[in-house]
N, C-alpha and C positions, 0 to 999 in steps of 0.2 A: 614842318612834317621832315622825318627822316626818312630820305629816299630808302636808304638801307631797311627799315622797317616796314616800308610799301612794297617792296620787292618780297620780303619775307612772309607780309601778309598774302600776296598774290601766289605765293610759293603754295601757302597752306589751301588756299580757295581752290587751286586747281587739281587739289586732290578730290575725287568724286563722291565726296560727303557732305552733308551740313555742319556748320559749325556753329555752336553755340556763341554766343557774344562774349560770355564768360570764360571759356578756354579759350578762345583767340586773346581775349585781354591777358589770360594767365600765360599763355606762351611767349606773347611778344614784351611783357613787362610792363602794359603800361593799363589806364582805365578803359571800363566800357564806353564811355563818352568818347573817347579817344579813338577806339574802333570804330564807332560809327561815324565819325569825322573821316577817317580815312576810307572808310568803304565810300562816302560820298565822293572823296577824290577819285577814287578807282573809276564808279560810274562816270564822273567828269571826264575821266581821260578814254570813255567808250567801253568799260569791261562790264559785262551783264551781269552784274552781282544782283540776285534775287534775296530777298529778306521775307522771313517767318514771323507771324506775330507769336506770344506768349511771354512768360515771366522773363525766362531768359533772352531768347530773340535767339534766331539763327540763320546763317547766311551761307549760299552757295553760289557758285559761278555755274550759269546756264549755259548748257551744252548746244552745240549746233550754230553759235553765231560765232562773228568776225572778234579777232581777239587783239586790237590795237593795245600798244604799238609793234606786237610781233606780227611783222609784215610779210606774210606768204603768200604768193598765187597759190593757185590749184593744183599746179604739177609740182611745186616745191614741198607742199603741205605732204602729197601722195609719195613723193621720192623719200622724204623724211621717216615717214608712218612704215614703208616697205624697208626702207635700212633697218629702222631699230625693229623690226618683226624678225629680220634675217640675224642679226645680232642676237635676239633672243633665242633663237632656235638654235644657231651656232655659236655659241660662248666665244667671246675676244677677250683676253685676260686683261683686268684692270677696269672693263666697262660693262659686266655682264649684268649687274643688279642694276645699274643706273641706267641701260637701256631698257630695260624691264619698266622702271617707274616713268621713265619719260614715255614711253610707249603709252603707259595707261593714261597720263596725263593728257598726251595729245590726242587719243581715242574720245576722251571726254569732251573736246571743243571741236571736234571735225564733224562739217556740216554730213547730213545722211547721204547724199550723193558721193561726198569724197568717202566716207566711210565704206560705201559700196564699192568704188572703185579698187581699194586698197585690198579688202575681203575677194573681190574677183582677180587681181593680178596673184594675190598668194595663193588662191587656189589653183590658179592655172600653170602657177610655177614650180617644177619639181628640183628641188636640189640633188646633187649629186652627195648623198651622205657620206661621212667619213666611215672607215672601218670600225664596226662595232659601237657605232654612237648610238645613243637612246634617242629619237625624236622627242621632244616636248611641244607641244601645242603653245604658242605664243597667248593665246587667250586665257588659258588655264594658267600660265605666270602671270598675267597682269590681274587675274581675279586673286590670285594669292598676294600678289604686291600691294594691290589695293585693301585687303584685308589685315596686313601687317601693319599699313601706315593707319588704317582706321581702329586699330585694335578690335577687330571682329572676330568672335569665333566663326569656325566654319565646319561643314561636314561633308565627307566624302567617302566612296567607295575605296577600298585598298586591296591591292594584291600582293601578298607576300613572295618571300623568295621561292616557298614549296609551293606555290600556287592558291593556297588557302585564300579567301576572299572574307572582307569585315567591313563593318561601317565605322568609321571614326569619328568623333567629335574632336576639335583641335582647337589650342588657343595658338594661333600661327608666330611665331617670333621672327625667322629671318629665312630668307632664300640663300642657298649657297649653290654655287658652280663649282662642281669639282672634276677637273678633267674632262670626260666625256659626258657626263651626266650634270643634271639638276636634284637638288635636294632642299626640303623642307625641314627645319627645326621648328619644333613646336612642342606644347605641353599637351598631352593627350588627356582630357578632361575624365574618361570614365576608367582610363588605367591610374591615372595619379601620378604619372612620370614623364619624362623629357622622353621623344623618339626622333627618330631620323624618318623621312620618308621619300623614297624615290618618286619625284613628281611623275615621270612618264608610267608608274602604276596606280595614280591615282584616276579614279572615273566618279561623274556624279558630283561634283564639286560645286559646292554654294556656300554663301555667305548667309550667317542663321539672323544677323540683325543684333545679336547679342554681345554687347560691350564687355570687354575683358579687363581685368586689372594687370598693369606689365608685370611679368615676373623675371627675375634674375637666372639667367641660364647658370647651369652646371659650371661653365668656364667664360669669361669675360667677352672672349673672342668668340663667336661662331663658326666662322671658318676653320678654325683651328680646333674647336672640338670635335665639328663634323668629320675633320681629316682623321684625328685621332680615334675617333668611334671606329671609321670605317678601315682603316687599317688593323686595330686590334680584333674586328670580326669576321673580315674577310682574308683570303690567302692572298699576300701580295708579296712581291720580290723585290729587293733592293738591288740594284744594278750598279757596277761600277765600271766604266769600259775609258778606254784610251782612244780618242779620234783623232785622226790625220786631218785634221781641218781647222783652220786659224778660230779663235774663240769667238772672234766677230762674226763668223759666217753660220754660226751654231742657231738654231731655231729658238726663239724664246718662248720661255713657258717649257721647256723639253725636261729641265731638271737642274740640278746644281751644277755649273760647269766653271771650272778654275783653267789658268793658262798654264801650260807645261812650257811652251816655247811659242816663238811666232807662228808655226806652223802644226800646232799638236797642242790638244786639250784635254783635262778629264771631265769626265760626264756621271754624276750621280743621280740616278733617277730612279723610279717607281713604276710597276706595272703589275695588275692582278693577275695577269697570265704570261707565260713564257712566250706564246705567239704574240701576243701584243708587243713585247721589249723586242722581239727580233725584227716585227713588223716596223716599228719606229726607228731601229738602228739600220735596218736596210734601206729605208727611205731617205737617208741623211746622203747617201751616194758618196761615200767616203769608206777607205781603208780603217779598221777598227780592231781593237784587241779586246776580249773580255775577261775581266779579272774577277768579278762577282757578279752573279751568285754561282755555285758550282755549277747548278743544273742547266746554265744557258748555253754553256759550250756545247755539250752533247746534243743539246735541242737544235744547235743551228747547224750541226754536221748531219743529222736527221732531214732538216730542212733542204740542206745543200744536195743531199742522195735524191730525195725527191725530186728536186729540179733539175738536177743533171738526167734522171729517166726520163723527165718529161720533155727534156730539150732533145735525146735521142743520142746515139753516137757520134762524135764528131766526124763534121762533110755531110751531114744529113741536110739534104735540100731543105729550103722552107717550103712550106704548101704554098 
């Protein structure tokens, strides 16, 4: 038996759904008889795999039991789940969607007592939000991630920019973390076209159970498509700034950074408001010169005057 095939089979079964034997065989490029032998091998290793009767037969990993050889004690399992939930709520560049997929798999197999501990800790913890960050419920993300993996249609209520609400029936394609927000790229069943949804505006989300036929999105790269659509429909500013800071000290993910010399670098970044650009630049804690956009320098002068008035005349004692 191929160890890599066994790991691939286990990875598929960890997705919370029932897998027909024929679909598993097609995914892994083997016969159904080989799938049955591999399932028996997983059971021998201690993985709780249930089978259902029928013409095609189906397999699923039972939730709430131990999963050797993934040897985690209760504290480790809780720590991992909380860490993944935190990463899902506050995306980290490069691991956003992976953290959601991993959380969905882990919640599928956590015993009920540990799921209760994870949710209790999450409910008792209040993170300090970033400025203008739209918080997203991790459970909503895991539900959507599962629907994407299962190729399952979802229904939800949606609030648009102007506050209007509607019910959407959507074939989900990908989750995209873009800056301070999460988005769903999907094909709207009723409108017959691709749509981008802000996940913090989704409510009453539920999977319908209806399987969908995968569609090719308008662009091969979902993240690039979402980025281009957002930039084309929302007011955005491209800023070009010289920072008096070594390039190695600039925050990762801030934008495109090129070195000028060992103490200076050039930053090219985007923002949907001038206030957001000003906040990010002032937060760097270094001197800088603005080259673009032309609106940013006057906006910084207005902010500077406001701060000077708030501080009071020179020599004013602190309260």
